[in-house]
C-alpha positions as CSV (number, residue, x, y, z in Angstrom):
1,M,9.0,15.5,14.9
2,L,6.5,14.9,12.2
3,K,9.1,12.8,10.3
4,I,9.6,10.5,13.3
5,K,5.9,10.1,13.7
6,V,5.5,9.3,10.0
7,L,8.2,6.7,10.0
8,A,6.9,5.2,13.2
9,A,3.5,4.9,11.7
10,A,5.0,3.4,8.5
11,L,6.9,0.8,10.6
12,V,3.8,-0.1,12.7
13,F,1.8,-0.4,9.5
14,G,4.3,-2.8,7.9
15,M,4.4,-4.9,11.0
16,A,0.6,-5.0,11.4
17,A,0.2,-6.0,7.7
18,A,2.6,-8.9,8.2
19,L,0.7,-10.0,11.3
20,I,-2.6,-9.8,9.5
21,K,-1.2,-11.6,6.5
22,G,0.2,-14.5,8.6
23,D,2.0,-17.4,6.9
24,G,-1.0,-19.2,5.4
25,G,-3.2,-18.4,2.5
26,G,-6.8,-17.3,2.4
27,V,-8.5,-14.0,3.3
28,R,-5.8,-13.0,5.8
29,D,-3.1,-13.4,3.1
30,T,-5.1,-11.3,0.7
31,V,-5.9,-8.6,3.2
32,G,-2.2,-8.4,4.3
33,N,-1.1,-8.0,0.7
34,L,-3.7,-5.4,-0.5
35,S,-1.8,-2.8,-2.5
36,T,-4.0,0.3,-1.7
37,P,-2.7,0.6,1.9
38,W,0.9,0.2,0.8
39,L,0.4,3.0,-1.8
40,L,-1.2,5.2,0.9
41,V,1.8,4.7,3.2
42,A,3.8,6.9,0.7
43,F,0.9,9.1,-0.5
44,V,-0.3,10.3,3.0
45,P,3.1,11.6,4.3
46,G,3.8,13.1,0.8
47,M,0.7,15.3,1.3
48,F,2.5,17.1,4.1
49,A,5.7,17.7,2.2
50,R,6.6,21.3,1.2
51,S,7.7,20.3,-2.3
52,V,7.3,17.5,-4.8
53,P,10.9,16.3,-4.4
54,R,10.5,16.2,-0.6
55,G,7.3,14.3,-1.1
56,A,9.1,11.8,-3.2
57,V,11.8,11.3,-0.6
58,I,9.4,10.9,2.3
59,G,7.3,8.5,0.2
60,L,10.3,6.4,-0.5
61,V,11.6,6.4,3.0
62,S,8.1,5.6,4.4
63,T,7.6,2.7,2.0
64,L,11.1,1.3,2.8
65,V,10.5,1.5,6.5
66,A,7.1,-0.2,6.2
67,L,8.6,-2.9,4.1
68,L,11.4,-3.4,6.6
69,G,8.8,-3.7,9.4
70,F,6.8,-6.2,7.3
71,Y,9.8,-8.4,6.5
72,V,11.2,-8.3,10.0
73,V,7.9,-9.7,11.3
74,V,7.7,-12.2,8.5
75,T,11.2,-13.3,9.5
76,L,10.3,-13.7,13.1
77,T,7.1,-15.6,12.4
78,L,8.2,-18.0,9.7
79,D,10.4,-20.9,10.3
80,D,12.6,-21.5,7.3
81,Q,15.2,-23.5,9.2
82,M,17.9,-20.8,8.9
83,P,20.8,-20.9,11.3
84,D,20.3,-17.3,12.6
85,M,18.0,-14.3,12.3
86,R,20.3,-12.3,10.1
87,E,20.6,-15.0,7.5
88,H,16.9,-15.6,7.8
89,L,16.1,-11.9,7.2
90,L,18.4,-11.8,4.2
91,H,16.8,-14.9,2.8
92,V,13.3,-13.4,3.2
93,L,14.5,-10.1,1.6
94,R,16.0,-12.0,-1.3
95,L,12.8,-14.0,-1.9
96,N,10.8,-10.8,-1.9
97,R,13.0,-8.5,-3.8
98,R,10.3,-7.9,-6.4
99,W,8.2,-6.1,-3.8
100,I,11.2,-4.1,-2.5
101,W,12.0,-3.0,-6.1
102,S,8.3,-2.1,-6.6
103,G,8.5,0.0,-3.4
104,L,11.5,1.8,-4.7
105,L,9.3,2.9,-7.6
106,S,5.9,3.3,-6.0
107,G,7.1,5.1,-2.8
108,P,8.6,8.1,-4.6
109,V,5.8,8.3,-7.2
110,M,3.0,8.2,-4.6
111,G,4.9,10.5,-2.2
112,A,5.4,13.0,-5.0
113,L,1.8,12.7,-6.1
114,G,0.7,13.4,-2.5
115,A,2.9,16.5,-2.4
116,W,1.6,17.7,-5.7
117,L,-2.1,17.1,-5.1
118,G,-2.1,18.1,-1.4
119,R,-4.4,17.1,1.5
120,R,-7.7,17.7,-0.3
121,A,-6.8,14.7,-2.6
122,L,-6.8,12.1,0.1
123,L,-10.4,10.9,-0.3
124,P,-10.4,11.0,-4.1
125,V,-7.1,9.2,-4.4
126,T,-8.1,6.6,-1.8
127,G,-11.4,6.0,-3.6
128,V,-9.7,5.6,-7.0
129,L,-7.0,3.2,-5.5
130,L,-9.7,1.1,-3.8
131,V,-11.6,0.8,-7.1
132,L,-8.6,0.2,-9.4
133,E,-6.9,-2.6,-7.4
134,P,-9.8,-5.1,-7.9
135,I,-9.9,-4.1,-11.6
136,V,-6.2,-4.8,-11.9
137,I,-6.6,-8.2,-10.2
138,V,-9.5,-9.2,-12.4
139,S,-7.6,-8.0,-15.5
140,A,-4.6,-10.2,-14.5
141,R,-6.9,-13.2,-14.9
142,V,-8.2,-12.3,-18.3
143,V,-5.5,-10.3,-20.1
144,P,-3.0,-12.6,-21.8
145,G,0.5,-12.4,-20.2
146,W,-0.7,-10.7,-17.0
147,R,-0.9,-13.9,-15.0
148,S,2.9,-13.9,-14.9
149,V,2.8,-10.5,-13.2
150,I,0.1,-11.3,-10.6
151,H,0.4,-15.0,-10.2
152,W,-0.7,-16.0,-6.7
153,T,-4.1,-17.3,-5.8
154,L,-6.1,-14.7,-4.0
155,E,-9.4,-14.7,-2.2
156,P,-12.0,-12.5,-4.0
157,V,-14.0,-11.3,-0.9
158,P,-11.4,-8.6,0.2
159,Y,-11.3,-7.3,-3.3
160,L,-15.1,-7.1,-3.5
161,V,-15.1,-5.2,-0.2
162,E,-12.4,-2.9,-1.4
163,L,-14.3,-2.2,-4.6
164,V,-17.5,-1.4,-2.7
165,A,-15.6,0.8,-0.3
166,G,-14.0,2.7,-3.2
167,V,-17.4,3.2,-4.9
168,L,-18.9,4.4,-1.6
169,V,-16.0,6.9,-1.0
170,L,-16.2,8.3,-4.6
171,S,-20.0,8.5,-4.6
172,S,-20.2,10.2,-1.2
173,M,-17.7,12.8,-2.5
174,R,-19.8,13.3,-5.6
175,R,-23.0,13.7,-3.4
176,R,-21.2,16.1,-1.1
177,R,-19.9,18.2,-4.1
178,R,-23.5,18.4,-5.5
179,A,-24.9,19.5,-2.2
180,T,-22.3,22.3,-1.7
181,P,-23.6,25.6,-3.0
182,R,-21.5,27.1,-5.7
183,G,-18.9,29.6,-4.5
184,L,-18.3,27.7,-1.2
185,P,-15.3,25.5,-0.7
């Protein structure tokens, strides 16, 4: 039953991300394409897996289901003048194969990491991901050769919000850890 709920949540996430993203540019496009939520789609279900290999499998499947939901909505909302929906979906999937291949790598890795680290790691991992993504985006602008990897024009505001949220999550954990007397969990 949990697996069905996990996959349903992944599907809904992918569909919602596509609706948020829309078919234009700007802030909505950036928010719909943020990497942190996509990595958490695999990490969170992995936390509930009984073993690292199972975490990897559920992370992979969750990521693929989320991507499918995302690209089905993209197919339904974009008008690429294709003769039918099947051909249109195949066209959209072909155009975005880089992200599907990325999901084939990130899904199992994040799912396995979730299984390995367990439920207590949700906040620290989320905080680190929220902080790292803006750093990677800025690095893509200044490190030679990285522009070819991250090439689209993105709005900076969502990344600033993401960075601040990550710092707040990590600092609140640190404050909580200092406030907890030794010997207590």
